[in-house]
C-alpha positions in Angstrom: -63.4 -19.1 -90.4 -62.4 -22.1 -89.2 -58.7 -23.6 -90.3 -58.3 -26.9 -91.3 -55.3 -28.6 -89.2 -53.5 -29.0 -92.7 -53.8 -24.9 -93.1 -52.8 -24.7 -89.3 -49.9 -27.2 -89.4 -48.3 -25.2 -92.9 -49.2 -21.7 -91.5 -47.7 -21.4 -87.5 -46.6 -25.0 -86.6 -44.4 -25.4 -89.5 -42.5 -21.9 -89.3 -42.1 -21.8 -85.1 -40.6 -25.3 -85.1 -38.3 -24.5 -87.5 -37.7 -21.4 -86.1 -37.1 -22.7 -82.5 -34.5 -25.5 -84.7 -32.6 -22.5 -86.5 -32.2 -20.7 -83.7 -30.4 -23.4 -81.9 -28.5 -24.0 -84.8 -27.3 -20.3 -85.1 -26.5 -20.6 -81.6 -23.8 -23.4 -82.7 -22.3 -21.1 -85.1 -24.4 -22.8 -88.2 -24.8 -20.8 -91.3 -27.8 -19.9 -92.1 -27.1 -21.5 -95.9 -26.9 -24.4 -93.8 -29.9 -24.2 -91.9 -31.8 -23.4 -95.0 -30.1 -26.5 -96.3 -31.1 -28.7 -93.4 -34.2 -28.3 -93.3 -35.3 -28.0 -96.8 -35.9 -23.8 -96.9 -34.5 -20.6 -98.2 -31.7 -18.6 -96.9 -34.4 -15.1 -96.8 -36.4 -17.6 -94.8 -33.9 -18.9 -92.2 -33.0 -15.1 -92.0 -36.7 -14.1 -90.8 -37.2 -17.1 -88.2 -33.7 -15.8 -86.1 -35.1 -12.0 -87.1 -37.8 -13.3 -84.4 -40.0 -10.4 -85.9 -43.1 -12.8 -85.6 -46.8 -11.5 -85.6 -50.0 -12.9 -84.1 -50.3 -16.4 -83.4 -46.7 -17.8 -85.1 -46.1 -15.1 -81.7 -47.6 -17.1 -79.9 -46.5 -20.6 -81.3 -43.0 -20.2 -81.4 -42.8 -19.6 -77.6 -45.4 -23.0 -76.8 -42.7 -24.7 -74.6 -43.8 -27.8 -76.0 -43.4 -26.9 -79.7 -39.5 -26.3 -78.0 -39.2 -29.8 -76.6 -39.9 -30.9 -79.8 -37.5 -28.2 -81.7 -34.7 -30.1 -79.2 -35.5 -33.6 -80.3 -35.2 -32.0 -84.3 -31.8 -30.6 -83.3 -30.1 -33.1 -81.6 -31.1 -35.6 -85.1 -28.7 -33.2 -86.0 -26.0 -32.5 -84.3 -25.5 -36.5 -84.6 -25.6 -36.2 -88.0 -29.5 -37.9 -88.9 -30.3 -37.1 -92.7 -31.8 -34.5 -93.9 -34.7 -36.3 -95.0 -35.0 -37.6 -91.8 -35.0 -34.0 -89.9 -37.5 -32.9 -92.5 -40.2 -36.1 -91.7 -39.9 -35.5 -88.0 -40.5 -31.7 -89.0 -43.5 -32.7 -90.3 -44.5 -35.5 -87.5 -43.5 -33.1 -84.7 -45.9 -30.6 -85.4 -49.2 -33.4 -86.4 -48.2 -34.1 -82.8 -48.5 -31.1 -81.9 -51.6 -30.2 -83.4 -53.4 -33.3 -82.5 -52.1 -32.8 -79.0 -53.5 -29.5 -78.8 -56.7 -29.0 -81.0 -57.9 -25.8 -79.6 -54.0 -24.5 -80.0 -55.7 -22.2 -83.0 -59.0 -20.6 -81.4 
C-alpha cells in the first residue's frame, strides 16, 4: 500500500524528529513534563521516545543523519528561548523538508 507524504510525516518523521529533540533536551536536564510542553505532546509520548523502543521504519528514520541535524537545529531554537509555537512550526517544516528531499525514504 502506498502512503501519502502526510501519512509518512505524521507516522514516522515527526515522531522520529521529536524523539531526537527529546533526547537532546533530556541530556540537558529538561524534565519529561517540560519536554512534552515544548514539543506539544504528552509526557507518556516523551517517555516512549526516550526509551528508544522503536520498531520498523521508525527505528530506521530515528537514526537518519539529516534528521539528527534538523533535531539539533530545533534543539538550538529551544535553548535560545524561541517561542514554543515557532519550535512546533519548525518540527513540521523540517519533517516536510526531509520527506521532500528524500522521496524514496519510505519504499
